[in-house]
C-alpha positions as a LaTeX table, in Angstrom:
\begin{tabular}{lrrr}
\hline
Residue & $x$ (\AA) & $y$ (\AA) & $z$ (\AA) \\
\hline
Unk1 & 9.84 & 9.30 & $-23.12$ \\
Unk2 & 7.98 & 8.64 & $-19.63$ \\
Unk3 & 8.83 & 6.07 & $-17.28$ \\
Unk4 & 5.85 & 3.71 & $-18.47$ \\
Unk5 & 7.25 & 3.85 & $-22.01$ \\
Unk6 & 10.81 & 2.74 & $-20.76$ \\
Unk7 & 10.11 & 0.51 & $-17.93$ \\
Unk8 & 9.95 & $-3.30$ & $-18.88$ \\
Unk9 & 7.05 & $-5.13$ & $-17.21$ \\
Unk10 & 9.12 & $-6.85$ & $-14.74$ \\
Unk11 & 10.44 & $-3.52$ & $-13.05$ \\
Unk12 & 6.95 & $-2.11$ & $-13.41$ \\
Unk13 & 5.94 & $-5.43$ & $-10.87$ \\
Unk14 & 8.76 & $-5.22$ & $-9.07$ \\
Unk15 & 8.22 & $-1.15$ & $-8.17$ \\
Unk16 & 4.21 & $-1.82$ & $-7.42$ \\
Unk17 & 5.11 & $-4.50$ & $-4.94$ \\
Unk18 & 7.95 & $-2.51$ & $-3.39$ \\
Unk19 & 5.65 & 0.38 & $-2.99$ \\
Unk20 & 2.65 & $-1.92$ & $-1.45$ \\
Unk21 & 4.79 & $-2.95$ & 1.14 \\
Unk22 & 6.43 & 0.27 & 2.29 \\
Unk23 & 2.83 & 1.30 & 2.39 \\
Unk24 & 1.45 & $-1.41$ & 4.07 \\
Unk25 & 4.20 & $-1.25$ & 6.92 \\
Unk26 & 3.40 & 2.42 & 7.37 \\
Unk27 & $-0.07$ & 1.40 & 8.03 \\
Unk28 & 0.81 & $-1.44$ & 10.40 \\
Unk29 & 3.07 & 1.17 & 12.35 \\
Unk30 & $-0.08$ & 3.10 & 12.69 \\
Unk31 & $-1.30$ & 3.66 & 16.29 \\
Unk32 & $-4.71$ & 2.59 & 15.30 \\
Unk33 & $-3.20$ & $-0.69$ & 14.02 \\
Unk34 & $-1.50$ & $-1.48$ & 17.21 \\
Unk35 & $-4.26$ & $-2.58$ & 19.32 \\
Unk36 & $-6.65$ & $-4.67$ & 17.25 \\
Unk37 & $-9.53$ & $-4.81$ & 19.66 \\
Unk38 & $-9.51$ & $-1.26$ & 19.95 \\
Unk39 & $-9.39$ & $-0.88$ & 15.86 \\
Unk40 & $-12.39$ & $-3.39$ & 15.72 \\
Unk41 & $-14.32$ & $-1.96$ & 18.31 \\
Unk42 & $-14.49$ & 1.21 & 16.38 \\
Unk43 & $-16.11$ & $-0.24$ & 13.77 \\
Unk44 & $-19.04$ & $-0.79$ & 16.47 \\
Unk45 & $-21.15$ & 1.92 & 16.41 \\
Unk46 & $-21.99$ & 2.91 & 19.99 \\
Unk47 & $-25.21$ & 5.60 & 20.55 \\
Unk48 & $-26.46$ & 6.55 & 23.66 \\
Unk49 & $-29.94$ & 7.71 & 24.23 \\
Unk50 & $-31.37$ & 9.29 & 26.86 \\
Unk51 & $-34.90$ & 10.88 & 27.32 \\
Unk52 & $-35.78$ & 13.10 & 29.98 \\
Unk53 & $-38.93$ & 13.54 & 31.68 \\
Unk54 & $-39.73$ & 16.81 & 30.03 \\
Unk55 & $-39.68$ & 15.04 & 26.79 \\
Unk56 & $-36.24$ & 16.23 & 25.45 \\
Unk57 & $-34.37$ & 13.55 & 24.37 \\
Unk58 & $-30.20$ & 13.98 & 23.68 \\
Unk59 & $-27.99$ & 11.47 & 21.56 \\
Unk60 & $-24.36$ & 10.82 & 21.94 \\
Unk61 & $-21.70$ & 9.03 & 19.83 \\
Unk62 & $-18.14$ & 9.02 & 21.01 \\
Unk63 & $-15.80$ & 9.18 & 18.20 \\
Unk64 & $-11.93$ & 8.51 & 18.31 \\
Unk65 & $-9.78$ & 11.55 & 18.14 \\
Unk66 & $-9.94$ & 13.18 & 14.77 \\
Unk67 & $-6.48$ & 13.54 & 14.48 \\
Unk68 & $-5.64$ & 9.86 & 14.77 \\
Unk69 & $-8.26$ & 8.93 & 12.20 \\
Unk70 & $-7.21$ & 11.14 & 9.65 \\
Unk71 & $-3.51$ & 9.88 & 9.67 \\
Unk72 & $-4.32$ & 6.62 & 9.43 \\
Unk73 & $-6.83$ & 7.65 & 6.83 \\
Unk74 & $-3.77$ & 9.40 & 5.05 \\
Unk75 & $-1.35$ & 6.44 & 5.72 \\
Unk76 & $-4.39$ & 3.97 & 3.84 \\
Unk77 & $-5.53$ & 6.30 & 1.33 \\
Unk78 & $-2.62$ & 5.45 & $-1.51$ \\
Unk79 & $-4.00$ & 1.72 & $-1.03$ \\
Unk80 & $-7.30$ & 2.19 & $-2.10$ \\
Unk81 & $-6.25$ & 4.60 & $-5.19$ \\
Unk82 & $-6.15$ & 3.16 & $-8.31$ \\
Unk83 & $-3.30$ & 5.29 & $-9.87$ \\
Unk84 & $-0.86$ & 4.90 & $-6.98$ \\
Unk85 & 1.81 & 2.05 & $-7.31$ \\
Unk86 & 0.88 & 0.84 & $-4.26$ \\
Unk87 & $-2.72$ & 0.35 & $-4.81$ \\
Unk88 & $-3.52$ & $-2.94$ & $-3.44$ \\
Unk89 & $-4.91$ & $-4.94$ & $-6.62$ \\
Unk90 & $-1.89$ & $-4.05$ & $-8.51$ \\
Unk91 & 0.10 & $-5.67$ & $-6.08$ \\
Unk92 & $-2.27$ & $-8.72$ & $-5.56$ \\
Unk93 & $-2.27$ & $-8.97$ & $-9.28$ \\
Unk94 & 1.48 & $-9.53$ & $-9.07$ \\
Unk95 & 1.47 & $-11.78$ & $-6.28$ \\
Unk96 & $-1.19$ & $-14.28$ & $-8.08$ \\
Unk97 & 0.75 & $-13.93$ & $-11.47$ \\
Unk98 & 3.69 & $-15.00$ & $-9.67$ \\
Unk99 & 2.08 & $-18.21$ & $-8.18$ \\
Unk100 & 0.54 & $-19.13$ & $-11.28$ \\
Unk101 & 3.70 & $-18.77$ & $-13.11$ \\
Unk102 & 5.58 & $-20.91$ & $-10.52$ \\
Unk103 & 2.92 & $-23.43$ & $-10.52$ \\
Unk104 & 1.97 & $-23.83$ & $-14.15$ \\
Unk105 & $-1.55$ & $-23.00$ & $-13.99$ \\
Unk106 & $-4.58$ & $-21.72$ & $-12.09$ \\
Unk107 & $-5.23$ & $-23.80$ & $-8.85$ \\
Unk108 & $-8.61$ & $-25.41$ & $-8.87$ \\
Unk109 & $-11.70$ & $-22.94$ & $-8.04$ \\
Unk110 & $-13.31$ & $-23.81$ & $-4.62$ \\
Unk111 & $-17.13$ & $-22.24$ & $-3.71$ \\
Unk112 & $-17.87$ & $-21.08$ & $-0.30$ \\
Unk113 & $-20.59$ & $-22.77$ & 1.80 \\
Unk114 & $-23.69$ & $-20.98$ & 1.39 \\
Unk115 & $-22.69$ & $-19.07$ & $-1.48$ \\
Unk116 & $-25.08$ & $-20.54$ & $-3.98$ \\
Unk117 & $-22.04$ & $-22.31$ & $-5.66$ \\
Unk118 & $-20.46$ & $-18.93$ & $-6.37$ \\
Unk119 & $-16.59$ & $-19.23$ & $-6.72$ \\
Unk120 & $-14.81$ & $-18.26$ & $-3.47$ \\
Unk121 & $-11.43$ & $-18.66$ & $-4.29$ \\
Unk122 & $-8.39$ & $-20.48$ & $-4.50$ \\
Unk123 & $-7.39$ & $-23.92$ & $-3.05$ \\
Unk124 & $-6.78$ & $-23.29$ & 0.75 \\
Unk125 & $-8.65$ & $-20.31$ & 0.92 \\
Unk126 & $-10.22$ & $-19.40$ & 4.03 \\
Unk127 & $-13.71$ & $-20.44$ & 2.05 \\
Unk128 & $-12.93$ & $-23.91$ & 2.54 \\
Unk129 & $-13.30$ & $-23.86$ & 6.22 \\
Unk130 & $-16.95$ & $-26.00$ & 5.89 \\
Unk131 & $-15.49$ & $-28.86$ & 3.94 \\
\hline
\end{tabular}
């Protein structure tokens, strides 16, 4: 009999949350996460284009060290895979279910400013900034 057949729902949810917390801490401890400004800077593509008198064009794009990026990807990868216990949506599902149980139901939905009436989240969500 596999673990999923013998484990109760509460135990599974506890395992998911613990796995997520452990993985999230590993991601947070990575050197790329230590400097937020440098991490955000990596998201902005900077390309240098030089045109020479002879018609030659050179394009240069600096990338972070491959080893650093690969190790960061290895740490975050399990959070993005549905088959992993630490998958971010599993942890979010458990957290939402816990909130709903503790508050006797769903909080009122809100819409994002400029979002054409599309639901934007729960009460207190950042989407309410325009209210």
